[in-house]
N, C-alpha and C positions, 0 to 999 in steps of 0.2 A: 434386539432393538432394530429399528429401521435406519438404514443409511442410504445415501446416494453415492454410488461406487463407480469408479472408472476401471473397466476391465481391459480396455485397449484404446489408445488415442485414436481419434477420428474427427472429421469435421463436425462441428456442433450441430449442424442441421440434421445429422443422422442420429441425434440423441444418444451420444455414447455413455452418458451416465445412466446407470441402471439401479432401480430400487432393489434392495436386498435386506433380508433379515439375517443379522449376525449375532454372535454371542455378546452378552453384556460385558462391558469392559471391567476389569478387576485391577485396582491400583497396585503396582509393585512398590517397593521401598522408594520413598521420595517422590511419589506420584499422587495426583488427585484425579478424581472423576468429576466432570462437570455435566450437569443437566443443561443442554443447550437451549437458550431462549432465542438467540438471533445469531446469524452469521453473515457478514458482509461478503459480497461477490466482487472479486478482484480480477483485473485483466490477467494477472499471473495465473489465476485458476483457468482462464480460457486458454492461455498459451500451453499450460500443462495438458489440458483435456484434448486439445487439437494436435499436440505433438511438437509444437515449436520449442518447448522445453523437453529435453530427454527425460523420460520417466525414470525414477530410481527404484520403484518397486510397484508391482501390480498384484492384486487389485489395490487401489488407493482411494481413500475418501478425501476429496479436496476441501478447501475452506480454511482460511487462516485469519479471520477477523471475527473471533468467537466471543460471545457474551453468554454467561451462564451462572449457575449457582453450584457450589461444591456439594456433591451428594455422597462422596466416599473419599476417605483419606487413607493413604498407605502408611506403612511403618516409616519411622524416622522423619516424619513431617511434624514440625512444631508450630509453624506460623499460620496454619490454615485450619478452619473449623467448618463443620457441616453447616450449610446454609450461607456461607460467605459468598459475596458476589465477586466474580473473577472474570478476567478476559484472557484470551490467547491471541498472540500475534504470530508473525511469520517465523521469528527465531524460536526454535523449539528446544535447542540445547547446544552447548559447546563443551570443549574439553576442559576449559578452565586452567590449563597448564601451559599452553603454547605462548610464544612471544606476543602474539596478537591479543590473546585473552588477558595476559598480564600487563599489557600496556593500554588497556581501555578500548581495544579495537576488536572486541569479540565478534563483531559482524564479519570479520575476515578470517575467523578460525577455520583452518583446513578441515577440521572434523565437525564443523557445525552441522546441525540437523534442522530441518525446516518443516513447519506444520503444513500438512496437505501435500507434501512432496516426499519426505522421509517417514513422517508419522501421519496417521490418519487425522483428518481435520474435522471441521465443524458442520459439514453437510450431513448431519446425523442428529439423533436424539440425545446421545451422550458421547463424550470424548475424553480421552486420557491426556494429561499434560504433566510435565515435570513441575513439581511444586515451586522450584526456584525460578522457573520461567513463566509462571502464571502471573498475571498483572492484576493488582488490586484496583478495583473500580469503585467509585463513590456510588451511593444509592440514589443520588439526585439526578443522574443522567439516564434518560430513557434508553431501553435496549436498542431500539431502531436508530437512535441518534448516536450512541456510542460505538456501535459495531463498525461503521466506516472509518472511525478514528484509528482503529487498531492496526491498519496497514497503510491505507491511503493517507491518513493524517500523519502517522509517525514517519513514513518514508518521505512524504512531502516536506516535513519539518527537517529531516536529515538532509534532503536535497538543498534546502535553503542554507543550511550550515555549510555543506560542501561547496556551494557557490560563493561563499565568503561575502555575501551581500551584507553591507553595513546598514544599521538603522538610518533611514533617510536616503539611502542609495536608489539608483535607477535599476529596476529589476524587470526582466522580461520573462513571461510565462508563455511557453510555446505548446499549444494544446491546452484544453480546458475541460478535462474530465473530472471524475470524483476527487482525485488527489489534488488537482490544481484548485478546485473549489475550496479546499481546506487551507492549502498553502497561501492563497491570496489573503485570507483572513489574518494569518500570522504576519504576512508582509505589511499589510495595511496597519496592523497594530504596532509594527515597528516603524511606522511613518515612512515606509518606502514609497517611491513613485513607481507604480506598477503599470507595465505595458503588456497587454494580453494579445496574443496572436492565435487565431483559431479560424477554421473554415466555417463554423456555425454562426449564423447571425443571431440565433437565440442565445448562444453562449456569450457572444460579444455584449449583448444587452445585459445579460446576467453579470458579467465581469464589471461593467460600469456601475451597476447597482451595488456591487460589493466593494466599490471604492477604487477601481482601476482608474488611472489618469487618462488612459487611451486604450482602445480595443480595435483591432483591425484584422484583415485577412493576410495570408502569406504573400499576396500580390501588392500589399500596401507598403509604403516606405515609413518606417518608424520615425517619429518626430524628434527623437534624441538618441544618442549613442548610449548603450547600456553598460552599467558597471558589472552586472551579472545576469545570467539567464539560467532558467531551468527548462529542460525539454521533457514533456510527458508522453508525447506520441512515440511509439516504437518504430520510428522511421528515420533512417540516416539522413535523408534530405533535410529534415527539420533541424538536426544538429548543425548542419552546415549553415542553414539560414540563421540560426541563433548566433553562430560564430561570427557571421558577417555583420550582425547587429551590435557587436560588442565594441566598447571603447577600448583604448589601450590598457593592457593589464587586466582585462576582464576575464571572467571564468564562465564557461558553460558547464553546468551540472546535468548529466544525462540520467534522468530518473527512469531507468528501464532495466529489467533483468534480461530482456531479449530485444535485439535490434535487428532489422532486416539486413542492413549493411551500412557502412560509411562510404559514400561515393567519393571518387577522386575529386580533389579540389586543389587550386593553386596554394602556394605557401603564404601569399600575402595576407589572407584573412587571419592566419594563425600568428603572424609575425607581431612584433612589439609586445611580447610576453603575454599574449592571450593564451588561455588554457582550455582544454577539454578534459573533464574529469567524470568518471563514472560514479554512480551512487550504488553501493552494494549493501543490501540488507539494512539492518538497523541494530542498535544495541538496546539493552534494557534501560540504560541511562537515557537514551533518546526517548523511549516510551514514557518514562517517568517525567522527564522535562516537558514533553509535549502534552501529556494529560493534565499536568498542572496548568500549563498555558491555556489549554482548551477551556478550562473552567474560569480562568482569569479573564479571558477576552470578552465574553465567552464565544467559543466557536459554534456556529449553527450548521447543521447538516440537513441535506434534503434526501430523505430515504424513499426509495421506490420498493415497497415490500412485495414478496412472493412467498407462498408456502414452500417449504424446503423440498417438497416432492416436485416442484416446478423449476428445479435448478437448471435443467437444459434450456428452458424457455428464457430464464434470466440471463444465462450466458449468451444465448443467441441474440437477445435484444442488446446486450452490452456490445457484442461484435458489430451489430448494425447501427450503433450509435443512437439507439432508441430508448435509453434509460434516462429518466429525469433525476439527475443527481447521482446517488449511489444505490445500486440494487442490494437488497438485504433479504435473506431467507429467514423465515420464522418457522418455529416448530409448533 
């Protein structure tokens, strides 16, 4: 089968992903094989490909927002059948035994494995997945629409939870890429007053169309102090800007697996019980909750499709901010 494979991290303009023919995947005990229909392109993929995230094995096939159909079922799998529609997200497996797994925090499992980082992902014609970490998907969601939900949507939803924003609260979204496009729809559904900060005038207009109460740039003064904020840009300066916009007791949730740095800042913006909290991975419970909510709202996505052999192009356009909504690879 054909895959888009990373042999060595390098700047995306050098096209580090290479097309390759590899052996067909064979499911082991407790595993499934999916025929891939679509795979969302995530900024985490870009960070892995360019080396911002340390690789865990090479070669590796990126991609962790996978939509497909079950084409093979391994031994000891009882809940999946050939032809069933399934998704794959970032979390590929956990130990199930540690204190984090046993307390509903499997996203913090020290032995967690991740799709496209530890296990080959969805930039491929077919992919292996642990059956207990495959996500059941309804048939009434289009492949291109559901793919971006499986990381950007789920992690954005978890970021809202980590921020402790209450229904009707004042929420700031700093950065307005694919994940924020989905998170704002949840926040508006919760009747939050949403303030969006982004450098892009186009994104500011889009945020207002999606129900934001206000949208401005980083140079603008927000019209109200925030109860909570979520940062989506992998830039430490943005975290400090969000912190300065908080009301007393507010929380900044940093939705990033990699951040360039946190710059030095005085204590005053953090005082009065303000908090900075990181958002790390997601759980299967997060995924199930969010997918139910996505149908209830319903959440709308904007997909920018590419053939999966054009993964380098999609990642380059993502880095340059030239993707309309969420880039999605199709087979």
